[in-house]
N, C-alpha and C positions, 0 to 999 in steps of 0.2 A: 707441389704447387706449380701449375703450368704458367706459361708466359703471359697469357691473358689475365689470369688471376693476379699475377704480380703487377701488371700494368694498371689493373683496376684499383688495387690498393694504393698505388702511387698517385693515381688521378684523384682519388677521394681525399687523400691527405692534403694534397696541394690545393684542391678546390675549396675544401673547408677553410684552410688558412687564408685563401684569397678573399673569400666573401666576408669572413669575420674581420680580416684586416681592413676591408673597405668600411665596415661599420665603425671600427676603432679609429681609423683615420679621420672620418667625418666628425666623430665625437671629440677627438683631441684637438683638431684644428678649430672647431667651434668653441670648445671650452677654453683653449688657450687664447683665442682672440677676444671672446666676450668676458672671459675670466681674468684677463690682463696678466697672463703668465707666459713669459718667453720660453721657459723650460717645457711646459706642456705643449705650446705651439711647435717648438722644435721637435718634440716627440711625435707630433702629428705629421710634420714634414718628413721625418724619418719613415713613418708608415707609408707616406706617399711614395717614397723611393722604393719601399718594399713592393709596391704594385708592379713596378718595372721588373724587379728581381723575380717575383713569383711568375710573372708572365713569361719571362725568359726561360724559367725552369719548365713551365708547361709546354712551351714550344720545343725545348730540348728533349723532353720525354717523348713527345710525338715523333721527333726525328729519330731518337735513339732506339725506338721499338721497331723500326723498319728491319726486316730480315736482311741477312748478308746478300750481296750481289756481286757482279763481276768487278765493279769499281771499289767495293768495300768488302773484301773477303773476310774481314774480322767483325763485320756488322757496323752499326752506327752508334754504338754505345758511348763513345768518347764525346758525343755532342753534350752529354750530361756534364762532363767535366768542364767543357768550354762554357756552358751556362753557369756553372759554379764560379768560374773565373770572373764572368760578367757580374754575377751577384756580388762578389768580393769588391770589385771596383766601384760598384754603386754604393756599397756600404762605406768604403773609404771616402768617397766624394761627399756623402751625407755627413759623415763625422767631421770632415774638414770644414764644411759650411757651418755646422753648428758651433764648432770651436771658434771660428772666426767671429761669428755674431756675438758669442758670449764674451770674448775678450774685448771686443769693441764696446759693448754695452757697459762692461765693468770699468773700462778706462774712462768712458764718458760719465760714469756715475749716474746713469739714467735709469733709476730703479722705479718699479711700480709696486702696487699692492694687489696680489692675486685675490680672486674671489673663491668662495667655497667650491663652486662648480669645477674649478681647475684641480683642486685637491681630490675631489671624488673621481674625476676622470683618470687621474694618475693611479689611484687605488684600484679602480675597475680594470685598468689595462694590465696591472701586475697579475691579478687573479686569472684573467682570461688568457693572457699570453703564456703564462706558466703551464696552464692546462693544455694549451695548443702544443707547446714544446714537448711535453711528456707523451702526448698522443703521436705527434709526428716523429719523434725520436724512436718510439717503439716500432713504427712502420719502417723507418729507414734502417734500423738494425736488422729487421726481418728480411728486407729486400736487398740490403747492402747497396743502396742507391746514392751516388754522390749528390744528385740534384735534390732528392728528398732530405738528405742529411744537411745540405746547405740551408734549406728552408727551415729545418728544425733548429739549427744554430741561430738562424735569424729570429725565430720566435723567442729563444732563450735570451738573445741580445735585447729584444724588446722588453722582456720581463725585468732584466737587470737594469736597463736604462730607465725604465719607468719607476723602479724602486728609488733610484737616485733622484729622479724627477719629483717623486713624492716627498722625499726629505727636503729638497730645495723649495718646492712650492709651499710645503707645510711651514717651513721656517719663515718664508716671506709672508705667508698669510698671518703669522703671529708677530710681524713687525720687522724681521730681518731681511729687508728687500734684496740685498746682494746675494743671498743664498739661492734664489731662483736662478740667477745667471751663473753662479758657481756650479750649480747642479747641471745646467745645460753644458758647461764646459767639461765637467767630469763625465757626463754622458757620452760626449764625443770620444773620450779615451776608451770607454768600453766598446763603443762602435768600432774603433780602429783595431782593437785586439780581435774582435770577432771576425772582422774583415780579413786580417792577416791569417787567422787559422783556416778560414774558408779558402783563401787563395793558396795557402801552402798545401792543403790536402788535395785540391783540384790539380795543382801543378805536379804533385807527386804522381797522381794518376796518369797525367799526360806524359810524364817522363818515365812511365812504366816501372815505378819503384816496387820492389818486392813486397808482397803482403806480409802480415805478421808471421813470425817464426812458428807460432803454434799451428797455423794452417799448413805451412810447409812440412812440419814434423808429422802432422796427422795424415797428409796425403802420402808422404813417404812410407808411413807405417801400413797404410792400406795397400799400396802397390807391392811392398815387400812381403805382405801377407798372402799374396796370391801364389798358388803352387806354380812353379816354373820360373818365377822371377828370382834371380839370385841376389840382385842388389840394384838399388836406385843409384845410377852413376851420376846423374845431375837432375835437378829440378828447378824450374823457373816459372814465374807466373806474372801476369800483368792484368790490369783492370780495363774493362771496356764497359762503361756504364754500370749497370746493376750486376754484370757478370764478370767472372774471372776466367782467363784463358791460361791453361796450365800446359807447360812443355816438360815432358819426361824423357830421360834417357835411361833405358833399362838394360842391365847386364843379364844375358840369358844363355842357355846351352846352344852352342853353335851347330850342333847336330840336329836341332829341331827342323822340321819342315816349315815352309812359309805358312801353311795352313795352321799348324800347331801354334806357332808364335802369334799369328793373327788372333786365334781364339783366346790366348792368354791376355793379350793386350786389350781385347774387347771386354774381358772380365774386369780388368783393372779399371778401364774407363767407366763401365757400368757401376762398379762399386763406388767410385769417386762421385759420380752423379747422384747416387742414392744418398751418400753421406753429406754432400754439399750441394744444395739446390741452387746456389748462386754461382756454380761453375758452369760456364757456357760451352766450353770445349776443352778437350784434352788431346794434345798431339804427342805421339809416342814414337821415339826412335830406339831401335834395338842394337845393342853391341854384343859381340861374343865375350863371354865372361872369362875365357881361358887365356886371353892374351892382352898385353898392354897395347893401348891405342891412343893416338893423339887426335883430339877433336880439331877439325878444320874450321876455325872461326876467324873472321876478319875484323870483328868489332873491337 
């Protein structure tokens, strides 16, 4: 899959979510207002916040796909992680606002009786958002994109919160008015958890946290399987948007010519690219295998 195909898949996943979210937002705000349900209206406000989040992700993808340049020799991919941080902050703020409103209403005991339209809006949102989550998560797994993954998590958050909303508005519809506001408060806790997970994953990418051990083990096996590579002395990797950048230190025969060692490292890089389409670059350093050496590192 080339870079343009990857970007096209990401664009489609986010655009579909953006426009469907617009319809759901309008539906929930209207159903919450005219159906007298604070839980459904809060769900609609949460969808409105998603507009900003998805828009931020669309901008980040546009920035992140720019090729490397003199000022950004590792590309612009971390713009996606920055966008995911912004998405998490929006999610946190939305959850806090919903929780505050629910607590205030419960303390004032200002309950209403929701209409059937509010119940149906919550039910429809669950079905649509769960389908969106499954589609977007499939794309994010294929592309290994932090921005698309953040949007997928946001869709799952909407499905879960709408499930709670359905229970609350359904209970209130049958006479237990406080349940509508309890559901709104519980929804805010779900929102907070999703916000934290999104923030943590994006922060890890910005802090260059090592990828899963399975990937490190697989890359090591590929490199050591190439004739001429005695041992992988060290391997490190960091994320830049949809791509991983891998640093390898290889122990090799010190008697090789520069041309021979270059050919071997080119084979290593090619095989890693073939096996992992989300690896954007592999940087290789060669050590002589027949002597002890100390790496010069200041970090």
